C-alpha positions as a printed NumPy array, in Angstrom:
array([[ 18.458,  22.863,  12.012],
       [ 19.19 ,  23.246,   8.293],
       [ 18.108,  20.509,   5.85 ],
       [ 19.85 ,  19.937,   2.527],
       [ 19.904,  17.191,  -0.051],
       [ 22.64 ,  14.726,   0.852],
       [ 23.997,  14.113,  -2.648],
       [ 25.639,  16.144,  -5.373],
       [ 23.205,  17.268,  -8.07 ],
       [ 24.978,  15.201, -10.719],
       [ 24.218,  11.919,  -8.886],
       [ 21.276,  10.2  , -10.69 ],
       [ 18.324,   8.757,  -8.793],
       [ 19.194,   5.179,  -9.767],
       [ 22.509,   5.645,  -7.935],
       [ 21.158,   7.597,  -4.959],
       [ 18.663,   4.99 ,  -3.752],
       [ 21.091,   2.017,  -3.709],
       [ 23.747,   4.17 ,  -2.011],
       [ 21.211,   5.359,   0.559],
       [ 20.143,   1.792,   1.279],
       [ 23.726,   0.55 ,   1.645],
       [ 24.547,   3.402,   4.027],
       [ 21.354,   2.834,   6.022],
       [ 21.789,  -0.937,   6.264],
       [ 25.453,  -0.819,   7.268],
       [ 25.047,   1.945,   9.846],
       [ 22.1  ,   0.136,  11.435],
       [ 23.77 ,  -3.277,  11.574],
       [ 27.478,  -2.515,  12.078],
       [ 27.458,  -3.038,  15.838],
       [ 30.545,  -3.884,  17.847],
       [ 28.995,  -7.092,  19.177],
       [ 26.682,  -9.659,  17.619],
       [ 24.72 , -12.391,  19.334],
       [ 25.993, -14.722,  16.646],
       [ 29.62 , -14.593,  17.78 ],
       [ 29.475, -13.33 ,  21.377],
       [ 29.582, -16.883,  22.769],
       [ 32.642, -17.69 ,  20.66 ],
       [ 34.382, -14.513,  21.863],
       [ 33.796, -15.305,  25.547],
       [ 34.923, -18.915,  25.072],
       [ 38.032, -17.902,  23.142],
       [ 39.078, -15.191,  25.594],
       [ 38.035, -17.168,  28.683],
       [ 35.732, -14.518,  30.163],
       [ 32.101, -14.449,  31.3  ],
       [ 29.552, -13.96 ,  28.528],
       [ 27.821, -11.313,  30.678],
       [ 30.452,  -8.787,  29.585],
       [ 29.221,  -9.109,  26.006],
       [ 25.595,  -8.872,  27.094],
       [ 26.607,  -5.577,  28.725],
       [ 28.222,  -4.562,  25.453],
       [ 25.042,  -5.343,  23.523],
       [ 23.014,  -3.187,  25.924],
       [ 25.676,  -0.468,  25.785],
       [ 25.137,  -0.044,  22.036],
       [ 21.489,   0.911,  22.569],
       [ 22.311,   3.109,  25.54 ],
       [ 24.796,   4.904,  23.293],
       [ 22.229,   5.219,  20.504],
       [ 19.692,   6.775,  22.854],
       [ 22.269,   9.201,  24.233],
       [ 23.409,  10.012,  20.713],
       [ 19.908,  11.098,  19.702],
       [ 19.702,  13.402,  22.734],
       [ 22.975,  14.991,  21.633],
       [ 22.664,  14.905,  17.853],
       [ 20.275,  17.819,  17.361],
       [ 22.881,  20.237,  18.698],
       [ 25.567,  18.653,  16.549],
       [ 23.437,  19.245,  13.439],
       [ 23.378,  22.936,  14.354],
       [ 27.169,  23.048,  14.488],
       [ 28.493,  20.65 ,  11.821],
       [ 27.555,  19.869,   8.221],
       [ 25.808,  16.659,   7.175],
       [ 28.867,  15.334,   5.346],
       [ 31.121,  15.909,   8.37 ],
       [ 28.689,  14.13 ,  10.691],
       [ 28.209,  11.246,   8.237],
       [ 31.941,  10.732,   7.719],
       [ 32.733,  11.11 ,  11.416],
       [ 30.105,   8.502,  12.289],
       [ 31.428,   6.083,   9.665],
       [ 35.084,   6.564,  10.616],
       [ 34.148,   6.026,  14.265],
       [ 32.398,   2.765,  13.325],
       [ 35.548,   1.675,  11.5  ],
       [ 37.96 ,   2.487,  14.322],
       [ 35.789,   1.206,  17.161],
       [ 35.041,  -2.083,  15.389],
       [ 38.787,  -2.542,  15.004],
       [ 39.092,  -2.031,  18.773],
       [ 36.376,  -4.635,  19.405],
       [ 38.08 ,  -7.09 ,  17.051],
       [ 41.495,  -6.802,  18.68 ],
       [ 41.021,  -6.111,  22.393],
       [ 40.929,  -8.797,  25.042],
       [ 39.909,  -6.354,  27.772],
       [ 36.164,  -6.562,  28.415],
       [ 35.981,  -3.04 ,  29.902],
       [ 37.525,  -1.575,  26.752],
       [ 35.107,  -3.65 ,  24.659],
       [ 32.067,  -2.363,  26.582],
       [ 33.181,   1.282,  26.303],
       [ 33.871,   0.816,  22.581],
       [ 30.321,  -0.518,  22.083],
       [ 28.879,   2.442,  24.002],
       [ 30.794,   4.815,  21.719],
       [ 29.708,   2.861,  18.627],
       [ 26.073,   3.389,  19.57 ],
       [ 26.685,   7.072,  20.345],
       [ 28.645,   7.963,  17.207],
       [ 26.633,   5.877,  14.736],
       [ 23.63 ,   8.128,  15.391],
       [ 25.546,  11.076,  13.908],
       [ 25.626,   9.211,  10.613],
       [ 22.249,   7.497,  10.922],
       [ 20.178,  10.653,  11.377],
       [ 21.629,  12.16 ,   8.196],
       [ 20.577,   9.152,   6.137],
       [ 17.267,   8.803,   8.   ],
       [ 16.152,  12.34 ,   7.088],
       [ 16.77 ,  11.732,   3.389],
       [ 14.881,   8.42 ,   3.475],
       [ 12.008,  10.203,   5.219],
       [ 11.855,  12.687,   2.334],
       [ 11.923,   9.784,  -0.132],
       [  8.928,   8.123,   1.491],
       [  6.942,  11.258,   2.314],
       [  7.403,  14.848,   1.203],
       [  5.213,  15.844,   4.163],
       [  7.641,  14.096,   6.557],
       [  4.97 ,  11.572,   7.588],
       [  6.89 ,   9.049,   9.687],
       [  4.121,   6.445,   9.387],
       [  5.178,   5.96 ,   5.735],
       [  8.821,   5.62 ,   6.79 ],
       [  8.661,   3.419,   9.906],
       [  7.782,   0.128,   8.155],
       [ 10.856,   0.475,   5.939],
       [ 13.07 ,   1.469,   8.892],
       [ 12.07 ,  -1.435,  11.088],
       [ 12.161,  -4.029,   8.338],
       [ 15.717,  -2.919,   7.502],
       [ 16.713,  -2.802,  11.176],
       [ 15.062,  -5.99 ,  12.443],
       [ 15.588,  -8.188,   9.395],
       [ 19.061,  -6.754,   8.882],
       [ 20.143,  -7.492,  12.445],
       [ 18.813, -11.049,  12.245],
       [ 20.703, -11.538,   8.986],
       [ 23.932, -10.117,  10.447],
       [ 23.514, -12.257,  13.564],
       [ 23.185, -15.374,  11.413],
       [ 26.087, -14.348,   9.16 ],
       [ 28.435, -13.698,  12.081],
       [ 27.502, -17.044,  13.637],
       [ 28.309, -18.838,  10.354],
       [ 31.672, -17.065,  10.079],
       [ 32.479, -17.849,  13.709],
       [ 31.474, -21.495,  13.269],
       [ 33.291, -22.058,   9.968],
       [ 36.383, -19.931,  10.614],
       [ 36.848, -17.645,  13.626],
       [ 34.819, -14.99 ,  15.409],
       [ 37.196, -12.267,  14.158],
       [ 36.117, -12.94 ,  10.566],
       [ 32.803, -11.275,  11.376],
       [ 34.659,  -8.04 ,  12.106],
       [ 36.567,  -8.316,   8.836],
       [ 33.206,  -8.472,   7.051],
       [ 31.868,  -5.477,   8.994],
       [ 35.025,  -3.427,   8.415],
       [ 34.839,  -4.014,   4.66 ],
       [ 31.193,  -2.889,   4.653],
       [ 31.991,   0.284,   6.617],
       [ 34.997,   1.063,   4.389],
       [ 32.752,   0.8  ,   1.305],
       [ 30.308,   3.239,   2.937],
       [ 33.107,   5.733,   3.621],
       [ 34.13 ,   5.625,  -0.038],
       [ 30.506,   6.113,  -1.144],
       [ 30.092,   9.082,   1.23 ],
       [ 33.299,  10.747,   0.034],
       [ 32.366,  10.356,  -3.642],
       [ 28.613,  11.067,  -3.668],
       [ 27.788,  13.216,  -0.605],
       [ 28.015,  16.982,  -0.985],
       [ 29.346,  19.411,   1.626],
       [ 26.74 ,  22.122,   2.364],
       [ 28.171,  24.946,   4.543],
       [ 25.822,  25.971,   7.349],
       [ 24.4  ,  29.484,   7.215],
       [ 24.396,  29.772,  11.005],
       [ 26.411,  27.78 ,  13.514],
       [ 25.171,  27.402,  17.1  ],
       [ 27.913,  27.658,  19.786],
       [ 28.883,  24.267,  21.101],
       [ 29.394,  25.356,  24.715],
       [ 25.623,  25.457,  25.275],
       [ 25.354,  21.655,  25.186],
       [ 24.672,  20.035,  28.558],
       [ 27.606,  17.611,  28.512],
       [ 27.488,  17.129,  32.292],
       [ 23.867,  15.97 ,  32.095],
       [ 24.801,  13.608,  29.268],
       [ 27.65 ,  12.131,  31.326],
       [ 25.384,  11.694,  34.368],
       [ 22.756,   9.856,  32.305],
       [ 25.388,   7.666,  30.632],
       [ 26.893,   6.84 ,  34.039],
       [ 23.486,   5.938,  35.475],
       [ 22.563,   3.656,  32.562],
       [ 25.935,   1.892,  32.435],
       [ 26.02 ,   1.276,  36.196],
       [ 22.513,  -0.185,  36.089],
       [ 23.562,  -2.205,  33.045],
       [ 26.384,  -3.762,  35.085],
       [ 24.151,  -4.413,  38.09 ],
       [ 21.326,  -6.16 ,  36.23 ],
       [ 23.44 ,  -8.167,  33.785],
       [ 25.92 ,  -9.436,  36.388],
       [ 23.388,  -9.956,  39.164],
       [ 23.026, -13.696,  38.576],
       [ 26.795, -14.262,  38.351],
       [ 27.614, -12.248,  41.49 ],
       [ 24.523, -13.281,  43.51 ],
       [ 22.866,  -9.881,  43.355],
       [ 23.049,  -7.898,  46.581],
       [ 25.487, -10.32 ,  48.182],
       [ 28.072,  -8.595,  45.994],
       [ 29.5  ,  -5.22 ,  46.971],
       [ 30.076,  -4.417,  43.304],
       [ 26.396,  -4.985,  42.504],
       [ 25.305,  -2.872,  45.489],
       [ 27.657,  -0.044,  44.506],
       [ 26.605,  -0.18 ,  40.843],
       [ 22.896,  -0.265,  41.596],
       [ 22.826,   2.581,  44.089],
       [ 25.43 ,   4.513,  42.13 ],
       [ 23.194,   4.257,  39.078],
       [ 20.138,   5.439,  41.038],
       [ 22.099,   8.354,  42.536],
       [ 23.478,   9.385,  39.127],
       [ 19.998,   9.311,  37.623],
       [ 18.579,  11.456,  40.443],
       [ 21.403,  13.963,  39.952],
       [ 20.636,  13.968,  36.225],
       [ 16.956,  14.759,  36.892],
       [ 17.854,  17.537,  39.344],
       [ 20.221,  19.076,  36.805],
       [ 17.617,  18.958,  34.03 ],
       [ 15.191,  20.84 ,  36.247],
       [ 17.654,  23.593,  37.085],
       [ 19.517,  24.491,  33.894],
       [ 18.459,  26.726,  31.038],
       [ 19.123,  24.299,  28.192],
       [ 18.585,  20.729,  29.432],
       [ 19.632,  17.857,  27.221],
       [ 16.363,  16.087,  28.067],
       [ 13.273,  18.249,  28.425],
       [ 11.374,  16.688,  31.349],
       [  8.204,  18.359,  30.103],
       [  8.072,  15.451,  27.652],
       [  7.051,  13.176,  30.509],
       [  3.813,  15.114,  30.88 ],
       [  2.678,  13.759,  27.538],
       [  0.416,  10.76 ,  28.039],
       [  1.428,   9.285,  24.698],
       [  5.086,   9.194,  25.648],
       [  4.501,   7.762,  29.134],
       [  2.139,   5.035,  27.976],
       [  4.264,   4.177,  24.951],
       [  7.395,   3.755,  27.078],
       [  5.404,   1.596,  29.497],
       [  4.318,  -0.665,  26.631],
       [  7.925,  -1.003,  25.486],
       [  8.941,  -2.103,  28.978],
       [  6.203,  -4.761,  28.9  ],
       [  7.366,  -5.817,  25.446],
       [ 10.69 ,  -6.787,  27.003],
       [  9.011,  -9.626,  28.904],
       [  7.258, -10.991,  25.809],
       [ 10.069, -10.703,  23.265],
       [ 13.011, -11.789,  25.411],
       [ 15.339, -13.942,  23.272],
       [ 16.607, -15.837,  26.34 ],
       [ 13.366, -17.833,  26.273],
       [ 13.96 , -19.453,  22.894],
       [ 17.735, -19.813,  23.282],
       [ 17.418, -21.501,  26.69 ],
       [ 15.115, -24.08 ,  25.103],
       [ 16.94 , -24.628,  21.796],
       [ 20.451, -24.585,  23.29 ],
       [ 19.866, -25.88 ,  26.819],
       [ 17.346, -28.603,  26.026],
       [ 17.666, -29.424,  22.324],
       [ 21.448, -28.772,  22.308],
       [ 21.513, -26.826,  19.039],
       [ 24.857, -25.208,  18.205],
       [ 25.059, -21.4  ,  18.053],
       [ 24.821, -21.273,  14.241],
       [ 21.6  , -23.298,  14.306],
       [ 20.158, -21.099,  17.058],
       [ 20.811, -17.974,  15.008],
       [ 19.287, -19.648,  11.957],
       [ 16.019, -19.968,  13.87 ],
       [ 15.815, -16.174,  14.015],
       [ 15.729, -16.019,  10.204],
       [ 12.287, -17.637,  10.415],
       [ 11.132, -14.311,  11.885],
       [ 12.026, -12.338,   8.739],
       [  8.879, -13.251,   6.683],
       [  6.764, -12.35 ,   9.708],
       [  8.574,  -9.022,  10.066],
       [  8.   ,  -8.312,   6.371],
       [  4.298,  -9.168,   6.665],
       [  3.936,  -6.936,   9.729],
       [  5.698,  -4.005,   8.059],
       [  3.617,  -4.28 ,   4.876],
       [  0.412,  -4.472,   6.915],
       [  1.404,  -1.384,   8.948],
       [  2.183,   0.625,   5.804],
       [ -1.246,  -0.032,   4.326],
       [ -2.941,   0.325,   7.724],
       [ -1.613,   3.856,   8.222],
       [ -2.079,   4.709,   4.544],
       [ -5.812,   4.089,   4.88 ],
       [ -5.95 ,   5.784,   8.298],
       [ -7.251,   2.821,  10.285],
       [ -7.184,   2.607,  14.104],
       [ -3.588,   2.035,  15.196],
       [ -4.826,   0.756,  18.567],
       [ -5.806,  -2.488,  16.842],
       [ -2.214,  -2.918,  15.652],
       [ -0.932,  -2.609,  19.221],
       [ -3.472,  -5.118,  20.546],
       [ -2.742,  -7.489,  17.651],
       [  0.978,  -7.207,  18.28 ],
       [  0.755,  -8.285,  21.906],
       [ -1.786, -10.963,  20.982],
       [  0.751, -12.346,  18.492],
       [  3.262, -12.762,  21.307],
       [  0.667, -14.601,  23.386],
       [  0.008, -16.968,  20.457],
       [  3.761, -17.431,  19.97 ],
       [  4.277, -18.439,  23.592],
       [  1.16 , -20.637,  23.516],
       [  2.472, -22.615,  20.546],
       [  5.859, -22.984,  22.201],
       [  4.216, -24.007,  25.478],
       [  2.301, -26.804,  23.765],
       [  5.387, -27.97 ,  21.901],
       [  7.923, -28.078,  24.765],
       [  9.536, -31.512,  24.509],
       [ 12.756, -33.182,  23.467],
       [ 11.063, -34.108,  20.173],
       [ 10.596, -30.44 ,  19.134],
       [ 12.259, -30.412,  15.69 ],
       [ 13.892, -27.569,  13.778],
       [ 10.963, -27.216,  11.364],
       [  8.571, -26.8  ,  14.307],
       [ 10.074, -23.379,  14.999],
       [  9.029, -21.706,  11.748],
       [  5.375, -20.977,  12.618],
       [  5.93 , -19.544,  16.13 ],
       [  8.963, -17.582,  14.889],
       [  6.939, -16.134,  12.001],
       [  4.201, -15.059,  14.424],
       [  6.797, -13.542,  16.754],
       [  8.337, -11.576,  13.88 ],
       [  4.882, -10.341,  12.853],
       [  4.101,  -9.174,  16.396],
       [  7.5  ,  -7.523,  16.787],
       [  6.988,  -5.454,  13.645],
       [  3.504,  -4.36 ,  14.739],
       [  4.653,  -3.287,  18.214],
       [  7.824,  -1.521,  17.091],
       [  5.977,   0.476,  14.441],
       [  2.626,   1.15 ,  16.126],
       [  3.938,   1.903,  19.619],
       [  6.881,   3.853,  18.177],
       [  4.566,   6.115,  16.178],
       [  2.192,   6.444,  19.121],
       [  5.006,   7.41 ,  21.516],
       [  6.29 ,  10.262,  19.339],
       [  2.911,  11.386,  18.013],
       [  2.393,  15.171,  17.847],
       [  5.843,  15.942,  19.243],
       [  7.34 ,  19.16 ,  17.823],
       [ 10.354,  18.69 ,  15.556],
       [ 12.743,  19.979,  18.229],
       [ 11.608,  17.247,  20.654],
       [ 11.197,  14.296,  18.258],
       [ 14.841,  13.24 ,  18.565],
       [ 14.691,  13.55 ,  22.356],
       [ 11.581,  11.375,  22.473],
       [ 13.165,   8.85 ,  20.099],
       [ 16.289,   8.724,  22.272],
       [ 14.221,   7.96 ,  25.366],
       [ 12.286,   5.346,  23.37 ],
       [ 15.472,   3.514,  22.304],
       [ 16.872,   3.416,  25.839],
       [ 13.598,   2.165,  27.32 ],
       [ 12.76 ,  -0.288,  24.519],
       [ 16.177,  -1.817,  23.892],
       [ 17.857,  -1.513,  27.294],
       [ 15.335,  -1.181,  30.107],
       [ 12.739,  -3.309,  28.332],
       [ 14.762,  -5.87 ,  26.406],
       [ 18.071,  -5.827,  28.315],
       [ 16.867,  -5.705,  31.908],
       [ 13.854,  -7.95 ,  31.291],
       [ 16.155, -10.431,  29.552],
       [ 18.484, -10.412,  32.552],
       [ 15.555, -10.927,  34.932],
       [ 14.173, -13.778,  32.814],
       [ 17.616, -15.425,  32.761],
       [ 17.824, -15.201,  36.543],
       [ 14.308, -16.602,  37.092],
       [ 14.954, -19.403,  34.623],
       [ 18.205, -20.273,  36.404],
       [ 16.515, -20.285,  39.817],
       [ 13.538, -22.361,  38.662],
       [ 15.765, -24.863,  36.875],
       [ 17.776, -25.433,  40.071],
       [ 14.592, -25.755,  42.13 ],
       [ 13.068, -28.333,  39.787],
       [ 16.33 , -30.246,  39.562],
       [ 16.507, -30.481,  43.351],
       [ 12.912, -31.742,  43.496],
       [ 13.636, -34.399,  40.867],
       [ 16.868, -35.411,  42.593],
       [ 15.083, -35.85 ,  45.938],
       [ 12.785, -38.415,  44.299],
       [ 15.71 , -40.415,  42.913],
       [ 17.428, -43.393,  44.503],
       [ 19.913, -45.897,  43.149],
       [ 17.239, -48.425,  42.174],
       [ 15.488, -45.878,  39.895],
       [ 18.604, -45.179,  37.807],
       [ 18.62 , -47.202,  34.552],
       [ 21.826, -49.206,  34.25 ],
       [ 22.742, -48.849,  37.91 ],
       [ 25.886, -46.909,  38.915],
       [ 27.154, -46.95 ,  35.289],
       [ 24.126, -44.946,  34.163],
       [ 24.45 , -42.144,  36.733],
       [ 26.027, -39.719,  34.266],
       [ 23.318, -40.158,  31.614],
       [ 20.582, -40.03 ,  34.229],
       [ 22.037, -36.795,  35.595],
       [ 21.863, -35.236,  32.119],
       [ 18.274, -36.448,  31.772],
       [ 17.33 , -34.783,  35.078],
       [ 18.899, -31.513,  33.906],
       [ 16.912, -31.589,  30.667],
       [ 13.688, -32.337,  32.519],
       [ 14.346, -29.502,  34.967],
       [ 15.058, -27.103,  32.075],
       [ 11.871, -28.1  ,  30.26 ],
       [  9.764, -27.719,  33.402],
       [ 11.269, -24.318,  34.234],
       [ 10.76 , -23.06 ,  30.659],
       [  7.18 , -24.273,  30.609],
       [  6.391, -22.722,  33.971],
       [  7.757, -19.301,  33.038],
       [  6.048, -19.461,  29.648],
       [  2.75 , -20.148,  31.402],
       [  3.176, -16.989,  33.483],
       [  3.973, -14.987,  30.344],
       [  0.833, -16.304,  28.609],
       [ -1.358, -15.4  ,  31.58 ],
       [  0.197, -11.949,  31.803],
       [ -0.227, -11.467,  28.059],
       [ -3.902, -12.407,  28.165],
       [ -4.479,  -9.911,  30.971],
       [ -2.615,  -7.188,  29.049],
       [ -4.493,  -7.842,  25.797],
       [ -7.771,  -7.824,  27.727],
       [ -6.975,  -4.492,  29.396],
       [ -5.858,  -2.914,  26.115],
       [ -9.044,  -4.13 ,  24.414],
       [-11.26 ,  -2.726,  27.177],
       [ -9.362,   0.567,  27.05 ],
       [ -9.744,   0.728,  23.272],
       [-13.483,  -0.016,  23.322],
       [-14.088,   2.47 ,  26.132],
       [-12.167,   5.266,  24.443],
       [-13.769,   4.494,  21.091],
       [-17.151,   4.858,  22.731],
       [-16.063,   8.17 ,  24.229],
       [-14.425,   9.264,  20.991],
       [-11.   ,   9.724,  22.584],
       [ -8.83 ,   6.991,  21.085],
       [ -5.318,   7.026,  22.518],
       [ -3.67 ,   6.91 ,  19.099]])
């Protein structure tokens, strides 16, 4: 892999940094689907919202696959070609998402957006890494990356919800397309073409393995997201998708063990750091699931989508605080284990505050403190566990490890755990509603027969509150156990002098 400066020599520093930031921000946030307008899309087109949840997961599956593939692309194509191809792909595929009414086309377009955006993102990422650390120390870079990614996505989610609420959901795509077009112009004008000294043949890439892994992830994506709608294994489509995904993944593993140049080196799984880090990211999915807050704010408090997305902006100061703390923490070489423990403890505190506040009187301003704590914990976990997972990996395997981390963190952890939480919440809400209904007779309904409708709504709200509180209680208990185990592990290894970070 050959590294060159991205810009022409005549481009001054005061131009380079703003251009780099614009490119980085747009590439990170220009997804084909946003939580802020996905509900409006499904309502407008008259389709299930699960298709757009699949699309959201597909972006991160594509990003993970793109990182597995991108190292070989960098050995075959120049940085400018990869940057422009990634940006043009974002432009075209966002146009597809804005105009298609076919959910299958939309999902595939989002998968390709995630895959192709990594071609552009890695080029900008490497230059930012050199800006923050000449020694390529990723601990200096990660706080900036995750503040831009997390805060940027929350901002874009809020912006798209405002545009959808005030005008139409397609206006969000107009905004995104303008941003991407500006980035293409900036890349054409300021980015220099550096011919490669040696080009690696493209036929050596394991495209079959890549297709098998993509097939496995997308089939499992369908099975888990649509399980509640299609009643899980009562549906032939769910059965076929689930077992098809398992079979594809097994074939992928067999292929990686038996070819000369695998796309995913399974020797990575022997590294304790990688295994434990991926495990922590799976657990993070249960603590950070956004379904928890949205089911309460939308289902119980009846906030509109724009207001729900506005609540996520309360996380931004917490994210900033967490990123700043991490930068100084790693700068002074303090124990990163404490950051991981503190991150999960923050999620426990977040759920504890929400648990105590569950009621119909929970006001908008009551969300700021728990959201700030959640943002703080998210930043700590993303940075500390991310650095721990890829620690001491050779340069040739860093992108592979990062690809696995994205798939596990943002699909298996967040996506699948979110789908499971949604299913459990749905089941518990029905169970509590049935229990409340069994205790109701005509004499207990205020207003008699005329008040049945209002009383029915009241029972639904009570069932939703009870289900949310019950699941939150389980999360708190699980979080306390996890924090306790991590603390014991840290103290034991500190005593032995073998800290796991």
